DRENVO-986739 format. One record per residue (C-alpha): residue number from 1; residue in three letters; x, y, z. Coordinates in pm, whole numbers. Example, Ala and Ser with C-alpha at 12.3 -4.5 7.8 and 13.67 -1.06 7.14 Angstrom:
! residues 2
<nr=1 rest=ALA c1=1230 c2=-450 c3=780>
<nr=2 rest=SER c1=1367 c2=-106 c3=714>
This chain:
! residues 352
<nr=1 rest=MET c1=5947 c2=14138 c3=3339>
<nr=2 rest=ILE c1=6069 c2=14389 c3=3158>
<nr=3 rest=VAL c1=5871 c2=14330 c3=2796>
<nr=4 rest=PRO c1=5539 c2=14314 c3=3003>
<nr=5 rest=HIS c1=5646 c2=14684 c3=3157>
<nr=6 rest=TYR c1=5775 c2=14765 c3=2775>
<nr=7 rest=SER c1=5424 c2=14678 c3=2644>
<nr=8 rest=VAL c1=5213 c2=14904 c3=2854>
<nr=9 rest=ILE c1=5406 c2=15176 c3=2757>
<nr=10 rest=GLY c1=5446 c2=15017 c3=2384>
<nr=11 rest=GLY c1=5051 c2=15024 c3=2388>
<nr=12 rest=TRP c1=4988 c2=15400 c3=2472>
<nr=13 rest=VAL c1=5255 c2=15479 c3=2175>
<nr=14 rest=ILE c1=5080 c2=15240 c3=1930>
<nr=15 rest=LYS c1=4733 c2=15418 c3=2051>
<nr=16 rest=TYR c1=4895 c2=15801 c3=2005>
<nr=17 rest=LEU c1=5081 c2=15696 c3=1709>
<nr=18 rest=PHE c1=4726 c2=15565 c3=1541>
<nr=19 rest=GLU c1=4570 c2=15906 c3=1665>
<nr=20 rest=TYR c1=4848 c2=16112 c3=1459>
<nr=21 rest=LEU c1=4765 c2=15890 c3=1200>
<nr=22 rest=LYS c1=4360 c2=16035 c3=1193>
<nr=23 rest=GLY c1=4519 c2=16363 c3=1198>
<nr=24 rest=ASP c1=4406 c2=16419 c3=1589>
<nr=25 rest=ALA c1=4725 c2=16618 c3=1690>
<nr=26 rest=LYS c1=4527 c2=16898 c3=1851>
<nr=27 rest=LEU c1=4315 c2=16641 c3=2048>
<nr=28 rest=LEU c1=4666 c2=16470 c3=2211>
<nr=29 rest=ALA c1=4756 c2=16800 c3=2318>
<nr=30 rest=THR c1=4479 c2=16890 c3=2544>
<nr=31 rest=ASP c1=4580 c2=16883 c3=2904>
<nr=32 rest=THR c1=4318 c2=16617 c3=2994>
<nr=33 rest=TYR c1=4316 c2=16408 c3=2715>
<nr=34 rest=PHE c1=4563 c2=16129 c3=2841>
<nr=35 rest=GLN c1=4414 c2=16104 c3=3206>
<nr=36 rest=SER c1=4058 c2=16085 c3=3072>
<nr=37 rest=SER c1=4079 c2=15832 c3=2788>
<nr=38 rest=PHE c1=4226 c2=15609 c3=3072>
<nr=39 rest=GLN c1=3899 c2=15601 c3=3248>
<nr=40 rest=THR c1=3684 c2=15591 c3=2918>
<nr=41 rest=GLU c1=3898 c2=15367 c3=2668>
<nr=42 rest=TYR c1=4098 c2=15161 c3=2856>
<nr=43 rest=LEU c1=3960 c2=14844 c3=2802>
<nr=44 rest=GLN c1=3877 c2=14870 c3=2479>
<nr=45 rest=LYS c1=4203 c2=15010 c3=2372>
<nr=46 rest=TYR c1=4440 c2=15062 c3=2573>
<nr=47 rest=VAL c1=4475 c2=14664 c3=2657>
<nr=48 rest=LEU c1=4424 c2=14624 c3=2299>
<nr=49 rest=TYR c1=4720 c2=14812 c3=2201>
<nr=50 rest=SER c1=4886 c2=14645 c3=2443>
<nr=51 rest=LEU c1=4854 c2=14315 c3=2376>
<nr=52 rest=LEU c1=4951 c2=14410 c3=2012>
<nr=53 rest=TYR c1=5281 c2=14513 c3=2080>
<nr=54 rest=LEU c1=5368 c2=14225 c3=2324>
<nr=55 rest=HIS c1=5288 c2=14001 c3=1964>
<nr=56 rest=LEU c1=5537 c2=14191 c3=1798>
<nr=57 rest=PRO c1=5849 c2=14039 c3=1953>
<nr=58 rest=SER c1=5686 c2=13749 c3=2001>
<nr=59 rest=PHE c1=5587 c2=13706 c3=1596>
<nr=60 rest=MET c1=5965 c2=13800 c3=1506>
<nr=61 rest=GLN c1=6075 c2=13539 c3=1784>
<nr=62 rest=VAL c1=5905 c2=13310 c3=1594>
<nr=63 rest=PHE c1=6018 c2=13392 c3=1196>
<nr=64 rest=LYS c1=6338 c2=13548 c3=1339>
<nr=65 rest=THR c1=6282 c2=13865 c3=1165>
<nr=66 rest=GLU c1=6575 c2=14049 c3=1088>
<nr=67 rest=LEU c1=6693 c2=14368 c3=1333>
<nr=68 rest=LYS c1=6933 c2=14542 c3=1200>
<nr=69 rest=GLU c1=6774 c2=14799 c3=997>
<nr=70 rest=TYR c1=6541 c2=14899 c3=1271>
<nr=71 rest=PRO c1=6836 c2=15084 c3=1462>
<nr=72 rest=ASN c1=6949 c2=15271 c3=1139>
<nr=73 rest=LEU c1=6616 c2=15405 c3=1090>
<nr=74 rest=CYS c1=6568 c2=15515 c3=1461>
<nr=75 rest=VAL c1=6906 c2=15723 c3=1415>
<nr=76 rest=VAL c1=6717 c2=15876 c3=1084>
<nr=77 rest=LEU c1=6401 c2=15972 c3=1254>
<nr=78 rest=SER c1=6577 c2=16099 c3=1539>
<nr=79 rest=VAL c1=6825 c2=16327 c3=1369>
<nr=80 rest=ILE c1=6503 c2=16493 c3=1177>
<nr=81 rest=ILE c1=6362 c2=16606 c3=1530>
<nr=82 rest=ALA c1=6652 c2=16675 c3=1644>
<nr=83 rest=GLY c1=6742 c2=16930 c3=1359>
<nr=84 rest=TYR c1=6385 c2=17078 c3=1405>
<nr=85 rest=SER c1=6432 c2=17167 c3=1737>
<nr=86 rest=ILE c1=6794 c2=17312 c3=1735>
<nr=87 rest=SER c1=6689 c2=17505 c3=1450>
<nr=88 rest=ARG c1=6338 c2=17704 c3=1656>
<nr=89 rest=PRO c1=6355 c2=17986 c3=1891>
<nr=90 rest=GLY c1=6443 c2=17956 c3=2228>
<nr=91 rest=ALA c1=6636 c2=17590 c3=2164>
<nr=92 rest=PHE c1=6975 c2=17777 c3=2277>
<nr=93 rest=GLU c1=6867 c2=17762 c3=2662>
<nr=94 rest=GLY c1=6807 c2=17421 c3=2627>
<nr=95 rest=VAL c1=7123 c2=17358 c3=2462>
<nr=96 rest=LYS c1=7242 c2=17563 c3=2755>
<nr=97 rest=CYS c1=7049 c2=17326 c3=3039>
<nr=98 rest=PHE c1=7133 c2=17018 c3=2907>
<nr=99 rest=LEU c1=7549 c2=17082 c3=2852>
<nr=100 rest=ILE c1=7601 c2=17331 c3=3167>
<nr=101 rest=PRO c1=7592 c2=17182 c3=3456>
<nr=102 rest=ASN c1=7424 c2=17328 c3=3780>
<nr=103 rest=PHE c1=7572 c2=17229 c3=4097>
<nr=104 rest=ASP c1=7291 c2=17410 c3=4283>
<nr=105 rest=ASN c1=7050 c2=17064 c3=4150>
<nr=106 rest=PHE c1=7352 c2=16801 c3=4273>
<nr=107 rest=SER c1=7286 c2=16546 c3=4504>
<nr=108 rest=TRP c1=7376 c2=16195 c3=4593>
<nr=109 rest=MET c1=7095 c2=16040 c3=4452>
<nr=110 rest=ILE c1=7131 c2=16213 c3=4112>
<nr=111 rest=VAL c1=7457 c2=16021 c3=4096>
<nr=112 rest=VAL c1=7245 c2=15669 c3=4188>
<nr=113 rest=SER c1=6996 c2=15800 c3=3916>
<nr=114 rest=ALA c1=7260 c2=15856 c3=3671>
<nr=115 rest=MET c1=7414 c2=15499 c3=3750>
<nr=116 rest=GLY c1=7053 c2=15335 c3=3745>
<nr=117 rest=GLN c1=7014 c2=15537 c3=3360>
<nr=118 rest=ILE c1=7342 c2=15347 c3=3241>
<nr=119 rest=PHE c1=7192 c2=15018 c3=3312>
<nr=120 rest=TYR c1=6932 c2=15115 c3=3079>
<nr=121 rest=SER c1=7147 c2=15284 c3=2820>
<nr=122 rest=LEU c1=7382 c2=15010 c3=2827>
<nr=123 rest=SER c1=7114 c2=14723 c3=2871>
<nr=124 rest=ILE c1=7328 c2=14582 c3=3188>
<nr=125 rest=ALA c1=7197 c2=14314 c3=3339>
<nr=126 rest=MET c1=6885 c2=14224 c3=3130>
<nr=127 rest=GLY c1=7019 c2=13962 c3=2893>
<nr=128 rest=ILE c1=7037 c2=14191 c3=2577>
<nr=129 rest=LEU c1=7449 c2=14213 c3=2604>
<nr=130 rest=ILE c1=7444 c2=13822 c3=2638>
<nr=131 rest=THR c1=7214 c2=13765 c3=2332>
<nr=132 rest=PHE c1=7407 c2=14008 c3=2175>
<nr=133 rest=GLY c1=7691 c2=13823 c3=2251>
<nr=134 rest=SER c1=7596 c2=13501 c3=2173>
<nr=135 rest=TYR c1=7583 c2=13574 c3=1827>
<nr=136 rest=MET c1=7858 c2=13736 c3=1758>
<nr=137 rest=LYS c1=8058 c2=13588 c3=1463>
<nr=138 rest=LYS c1=8405 c2=13492 c3=1579>
<nr=139 rest=GLU c1=8588 c2=13711 c3=1295>
<nr=140 rest=VAL c1=8394 c2=14023 c3=1485>
<nr=141 rest=SER c1=8635 c2=14178 c3=1761>
<nr=142 rest=ILE c1=8517 c2=14233 c3=2076>
<nr=143 rest=LYS c1=8763 c2=14565 c3=2149>
<nr=144 rest=GLY c1=8638 c2=14684 c3=1824>
<nr=145 rest=SER c1=8238 c2=14660 c3=1959>
<nr=146 rest=LYS c1=8306 c2=14764 c3=2288>
<nr=147 rest=GLU c1=8463 c2=15108 c3=2122>
<nr=148 rest=ASN c1=8152 c2=15131 c3=1894>
<nr=149 rest=VAL c1=7891 c2=15069 c3=2203>
<nr=150 rest=GLU c1=8119 c2=15361 c3=2361>
<nr=151 rest=ILE c1=8101 c2=15628 c3=2084>
<nr=152 rest=PHE c1=7758 c2=15566 c3=1960>
<nr=153 rest=ASP c1=7575 c2=15564 c3=2262>
<nr=154 rest=THR c1=7694 c2=15834 c3=2406>
<nr=155 rest=ALA c1=7658 c2=16013 c3=2059>
<nr=156 rest=ILE c1=7261 c2=15914 c3=2063>
<nr=157 rest=LEU c1=7245 c2=15997 c3=2445>
<nr=158 rest=ILE c1=7321 c2=16361 c3=2385>
<nr=159 rest=LYS c1=7091 c2=16324 c3=2041>
<nr=160 rest=ALA c1=6810 c2=16209 c3=2217>
<nr=161 rest=GLY c1=6852 c2=16520 c3=2447>
<nr=162 rest=LEU c1=6829 c2=16756 c3=2223>
<nr=163 rest=MET c1=6529 c2=16590 c3=2072>
<nr=164 rest=ILE c1=6379 c2=16609 c3=2368>
<nr=165 rest=ILE c1=6492 c2=16907 c3=2602>
<nr=166 rest=LEU c1=6538 c2=17146 c3=2286>
<nr=167 rest=ALA c1=6165 c2=17106 c3=2171>
<nr=168 rest=VAL c1=6030 c2=17147 c3=2501>
<nr=169 rest=PHE c1=6293 c2=17476 c3=2584>
<nr=170 rest=SER c1=6155 c2=17653 c3=2199>
<nr=171 rest=PHE c1=5770 c2=17547 c3=2249>
<nr=172 rest=SER c1=5734 c2=17564 c3=2649>
<nr=173 rest=GLY c1=5989 c2=17817 c3=2795>
<nr=174 rest=GLU c1=6241 c2=17709 c3=3075>
<nr=175 rest=ASP c1=5988 c2=17554 c3=3332>
<nr=176 rest=MET c1=6237 c2=17296 c3=3455>
<nr=177 rest=GLU c1=5953 c2=17101 c3=3621>
<nr=178 rest=ILE c1=5828 c2=16981 c3=3249>
<nr=179 rest=LEU c1=6164 c2=16772 c3=3238>
<nr=180 rest=LYS c1=6076 c2=16587 c3=3546>
<nr=181 rest=ALA c1=5721 c2=16495 c3=3412>
<nr=182 rest=GLY c1=5803 c2=16101 c3=3364>
<nr=183 rest=PRO c1=5518 c2=15994 c3=3115>
<nr=184 rest=SER c1=5352 c2=16289 c3=3118>
<nr=185 rest=LEU c1=5629 c2=16490 c3=2931>
<nr=186 rest=MET c1=5541 c2=16241 c3=2652>
<nr=187 rest=PHE c1=5214 c2=16171 c3=2646>
<nr=188 rest=ILE c1=5131 c2=16561 c3=2741>
<nr=189 rest=THR c1=5361 c2=16774 c3=2709>
<nr=190 rest=ILE c1=5528 c2=16694 c3=2407>
<nr=191 rest=PRO c1=5204 c2=16654 c3=2180>
<nr=192 rest=LYS c1=5191 c2=16990 c3=2316>
<nr=193 rest=VAL c1=5507 c2=17104 c3=2126>
<nr=194 rest=PHE c1=5414 c2=16902 c3=1806>
<nr=195 rest=ALA c1=5079 c2=17096 c3=1766>
<nr=196 rest=SER c1=5267 c2=17406 c3=1804>
<nr=197 rest=MET c1=5475 c2=17320 c3=1492>
<nr=198 rest=ARG c1=5386 c2=17396 c3=1161>
<nr=199 rest=LEU c1=5412 c2=17029 c3=1059>
<nr=200 rest=GLY c1=5330 c2=16877 c3=1370>
<nr=201 rest=THR c1=5135 c2=16578 c3=1290>
<nr=202 rest=GLY c1=5403 c2=16494 c3=1026>
<nr=203 rest=ILE c1=5691 c2=16522 c3=1323>
<nr=204 rest=GLY c1=5404 c2=16342 c3=1592>
<nr=205 rest=ILE c1=5422 c2=16049 c3=1357>
<nr=206 rest=ILE c1=5810 c2=16031 c3=1318>
<nr=207 rest=PHE c1=5813 c2=16079 c3=1686>
<nr=208 rest=PHE c1=5606 c2=15809 c3=1791>
<nr=209 rest=LEU c1=5777 c2=15582 c3=1547>
<nr=210 rest=LEU c1=6083 c2=15616 c3=1638>
<nr=211 rest=VAL c1=5939 c2=15523 c3=2014>
<nr=212 rest=LEU c1=5789 c2=15218 c3=1876>
<nr=213 rest=PHE c1=6100 c2=15090 c3=1701>
<nr=214 rest=ALA c1=6304 c2=15168 c3=1981>
<nr=215 rest=ALA c1=6112 c2=14978 c3=2241>
<nr=216 rest=ILE c1=6044 c2=14699 c3=1964>
<nr=217 rest=THR c1=6380 c2=14607 c3=1896>
<nr=218 rest=SER c1=6473 c2=14567 c3=2309>
<nr=219 rest=SER c1=6169 c2=14356 c3=2357>
<nr=220 rest=ILE c1=6268 c2=14131 c3=2067>
<nr=221 rest=VAL c1=6654 c2=14076 c3=2229>
<nr=222 rest=LEU c1=6471 c2=14070 c3=2609>
<nr=223 rest=THR c1=6251 c2=13767 c3=2448>
<nr=224 rest=GLU c1=6517 c2=13627 c3=2305>
<nr=225 rest=SER c1=6720 c2=13613 c3=2596>
<nr=226 rest=ALA c1=6438 c2=13428 c3=2749>
<nr=227 rest=VAL c1=6352 c2=13172 c3=2466>
<nr=228 rest=SER c1=6678 c2=13085 c3=2369>
<nr=229 rest=THR c1=6710 c2=13007 c3=2762>
<nr=230 rest=PHE c1=6406 c2=12797 c3=2735>
<nr=231 rest=GLN c1=6507 c2=12613 c3=2391>
<nr=232 rest=ASP c1=6856 c2=12544 c3=2579>
<nr=233 rest=GLU c1=6779 c2=12445 c3=2870>
<nr=234 rest=LEU c1=6464 c2=12320 c3=2874>
<nr=235 rest=HIS c1=6569 c2=12123 c3=2491>
<nr=236 rest=TRP c1=6193 c2=12312 c3=2357>
<nr=237 rest=TYR c1=6157 c2=12408 c3=2031>
<nr=238 rest=ARG c1=6164 c2=12758 c3=1978>
<nr=239 rest=LYS c1=5783 c2=12782 c3=1900>
<nr=240 rest=LYS c1=5688 c2=12649 c3=2205>
<nr=241 rest=SER c1=5906 c2=12835 c3=2369>
<nr=242 rest=THR c1=5791 c2=13144 c3=2236>
<nr=243 rest=ILE c1=5435 c2=13026 c3=2250>
<nr=244 rest=ILE c1=5453 c2=12955 c3=2609>
<nr=245 rest=LEU c1=5675 c2=13283 c3=2719>
<nr=246 rest=GLY c1=5442 c2=13495 c3=2536>
<nr=247 rest=ILE c1=5161 c2=13377 c3=2766>
<nr=248 rest=ILE c1=5334 c2=13452 c3=3068>
<nr=249 rest=MET c1=5430 c2=13817 c3=2920>
<nr=250 rest=ILE c1=5047 c2=13853 c3=2852>
<nr=251 rest=GLY c1=4978 c2=13754 c3=3172>
<nr=252 rest=LEU c1=5194 c2=14054 c3=3338>
<nr=253 rest=GLY c1=5162 c2=14308 c3=3091>
<nr=254 rest=THR c1=4790 c2=14243 c3=3163>
<nr=255 rest=LEU c1=4829 c2=14299 c3=3545>
<nr=256 rest=SER c1=5034 c2=14595 c3=3458>
<nr=257 rest=CYS c1=4774 c2=14733 c3=3195>
<nr=258 rest=LEU c1=4483 c2=14700 c3=3385>
<nr=259 rest=GLY c1=4677 c2=14851 c3=3656>
<nr=260 rest=TYR c1=4608 c2=15198 c3=3557>
<nr=261 rest=GLY c1=4273 c2=15160 c3=3457>
<nr=262 rest=PRO c1=4032 c2=14960 c3=3642>
<nr=263 rest=TRP c1=4205 c2=14796 c3=3904>
<nr=264 rest=SER c1=4415 c2=15116 c3=4015>
<nr=265 rest=ASN c1=4315 c2=15074 c3=4361>
<nr=266 rest=VAL c1=4464 c2=14733 c3=4350>
<nr=267 rest=THR c1=4793 c2=14755 c3=4470>
<nr=268 rest=ILE c1=5129 c2=14597 c3=4643>
<nr=269 rest=ILE c1=5269 c2=14774 c3=4901>
<nr=270 rest=GLY c1=5132 c2=15079 c3=4826>
<nr=271 rest=MET c1=5223 c2=15067 c3=4423>
<nr=272 rest=GLN c1=5005 c2=14967 c3=4122>
<nr=273 rest=PHE c1=5108 c2=14692 c3=3914>
<nr=274 rest=LEU c1=5339 c2=14916 c3=3656>
<nr=275 rest=ASP c1=5508 c2=15095 c3=3904>
<nr=276 rest=PHE c1=5541 c2=14752 c3=4148>
<nr=277 rest=PHE c1=5739 c2=14550 c3=3840>
<nr=278 rest=ASP c1=5900 c2=14876 c3=3742>
<nr=279 rest=PHE c1=6030 c2=14898 c3=4126>
<nr=280 rest=LEU c1=6084 c2=14536 c3=4130>
<nr=281 rest=LYS c1=6350 c2=14511 c3=3796>
<nr=282 rest=ASN c1=6458 c2=14817 c3=3813>
<nr=283 rest=SER c1=6584 c2=14853 c3=4215>
<nr=284 rest=VAL c1=6582 c2=14482 c3=4281>
<nr=285 rest=MET c1=6648 c2=14212 c3=4021>
<nr=286 rest=MET c1=6905 c2=14445 c3=3739>
<nr=287 rest=PRO c1=7118 c2=14537 c3=4028>
<nr=288 rest=ILE c1=7104 c2=14201 c3=4175>
<nr=289 rest=ALA c1=7162 c2=14051 c3=3857>
<nr=290 rest=ALA c1=7497 c2=14283 c3=3817>
<nr=291 rest=ILE c1=7666 c2=14164 c3=4088>
<nr=292 rest=ALA c1=7570 c2=13799 c3=4001>
<nr=293 rest=ILE c1=7725 c2=13892 c3=3661>
<nr=294 rest=CYS c1=8033 c2=14037 c3=3852>
<nr=295 rest=ILE c1=8099 c2=13722 c3=4047>
<nr=296 rest=PHE c1=7992 c2=13488 c3=3778>
<nr=297 rest=VAL c1=8284 c2=13639 c3=3540>
<nr=298 rest=SER c1=8573 c2=13681 c3=3764>
<nr=299 rest=ILE c1=8539 c2=13365 c3=3989>
<nr=300 rest=VAL c1=8344 c2=13141 c3=3742>
<nr=301 rest=VAL c1=8476 c2=13229 c3=3441>
<nr=302 rest=GLY c1=8768 c2=13380 c3=3497>
<nr=303 rest=LEU c1=8949 c2=13672 c3=3402>
<nr=304 rest=GLU c1=9216 c2=13479 c3=3225>
<nr=305 rest=LYS c1=8965 c2=13318 c3=2994>
<nr=306 rest=VAL c1=8790 c2=13675 c3=2926>
<nr=307 rest=GLU c1=9230 c2=13794 c3=2831>
<nr=308 rest=ALA c1=9240 c2=13523 c3=2616>
<nr=309 rest=GLU c1=8881 c2=13595 c3=2432>
<nr=310 rest=ILE c1=8976 c2=13971 c3=2361>
<nr=311 rest=ILE c1=9344 c2=13913 c3=2236>
<nr=312 rest=LYS c1=9291 c2=13624 c3=2068>
<nr=313 rest=ASP c1=9245 c2=13818 c3=1708>
<nr=314 rest=GLY c1=9586 c2=14013 c3=1776>
<nr=315 rest=ASN c1=9392 c2=14325 c3=2016>
<nr=316 rest=SER c1=9593 c2=14437 c3=2268>
<nr=317 rest=PHE c1=9392 c2=14473 c3=2613>
<nr=318 rest=LYS c1=9514 c2=14772 c3=2723>
<nr=319 rest=ARG c1=9226 c2=14809 c3=3025>
<nr=320 rest=LYS c1=9307 c2=14462 c3=3156>
<nr=321 rest=LYS c1=9386 c2=14617 c3=3509>
<nr=322 rest=ILE c1=9119 c2=14864 c3=3501>
<nr=323 rest=PHE c1=8891 c2=14624 c3=3361>
<nr=324 rest=ASN c1=9003 c2=14398 c3=3640>
<nr=325 rest=PHE c1=8922 c2=14613 c3=3926>
<nr=326 rest=MET c1=8636 c2=14726 c3=3811>
<nr=327 rest=ILE c1=8483 c2=14347 c3=3757>
<nr=328 rest=GLN c1=8623 c2=14233 c3=4079>
<nr=329 rest=TYR c1=8567 c2=14524 c3=4311>
<nr=330 rest=LEU c1=8388 c2=14885 c3=4188>
<nr=331 rest=CYS c1=8102 c2=14701 c3=3993>
<nr=332 rest=PRO c1=7950 c2=14503 c3=4251>
<nr=333 rest=ILE c1=7977 c2=14772 c3=4510>
<nr=334 rest=PHE c1=7810 c2=15048 c3=4302>
<nr=335 rest=ALA c1=7566 c2=14780 c3=4189>
<nr=336 rest=PHE c1=7487 c2=14725 c3=4596>
<nr=337 rest=ILE c1=7493 c2=15110 c3=4653>
<nr=338 rest=ILE c1=7257 c2=15138 c3=4381>
<nr=339 rest=PHE c1=7010 c2=14857 c3=4480>
<nr=340 rest=LEU c1=7002 c2=15001 c3=4854>
<nr=341 rest=SER c1=6988 c2=15354 c3=4727>
<nr=342 rest=SER c1=6682 c2=15257 c3=4527>
<nr=343 rest=ILE c1=6523 c2=15075 c3=4783>
<nr=344 rest=ALA c1=6551 c2=15351 c3=5068>
<nr=345 rest=ASN c1=6411 c2=15602 c3=4845>
<nr=346 rest=GLU c1=6121 c2=15411 c3=4773>
<nr=347 rest=PHE c1=6009 c2=15369 c3=5060>
<nr=348 rest=GLY c1=6113 c2=15727 c3=5180>
<nr=349 rest=PHE c1=6420 c2=15645 c3=5361>
<nr=350 rest=ILE c1=6590 c2=15898 c3=5148>
<nr=351 rest=SER c1=6490 c2=16171 c3=4893>
<nr=352 rest=MET c1=6587 c2=16265 c3=4517>
């Protein structure tokens, strides 16, 4: 469900990348381009771009393409944009906005949203961590890998904030509402920022390449989770698993894609297909999966086996008591809070 959702955004990204390669940076920066192109180009371009995006992870699954260079490329590209943004006039105001808390805007739903962001940032309850863990070599330290995730995930999130927020502050003033714009931030506001730059076309190419690589690497690992499950549980060959999964993803992705185009009037509980799938996976499926994983690890697998796996190479388990408390009590409770709060917010019982 996540990969078809990614495919719609990925199709938009590929479309914008092609436009930047054609040199149409000023056209992309107009207020009307994003919405008008939905109506005039949807079937012949956006759906095709989304299908192209879906084929990339499937193709790489069949041929077991190596992923290790893609994250390195993303880091390099984001450093270039963040460095450019922080050097621009007005960027310091963005630094203050980004790093200094404003408690006037604080609410409980901000905390829930932050916890939901952690789900995505750390790929919790998606199968990604299980996939990576299953392919770890025996000599790789779990403790060391965990520390790398903590450090690099935090560092890259800070760098992403510098890249986006500072660019918006530098070229669009201090309008805080712009930062809440969601998809239009990437496809309307950010192109305006790039159009204001001397090397805007090149920066736009780099930015959308970065987004595309980041999305594809996540999609490949998510696809691998399902493909390997089909192989293990149904004893299918890898190619058969990938083809059948690809057909399923194309079907779901097409529904999501057309829901923002010709089928925009078709809704499920008041939501378009893309929004419904987004709600289902974010607010329902991932919190439930997180709770199930906590129960599975703490009761079915057993905390003793977790400890044995961590200390087998001579590593200490200094966070044992904290880990045991979190996996048994704290994490399931907070996942359940995310589940209830997200559903209540979606149906208007509480507001952000």
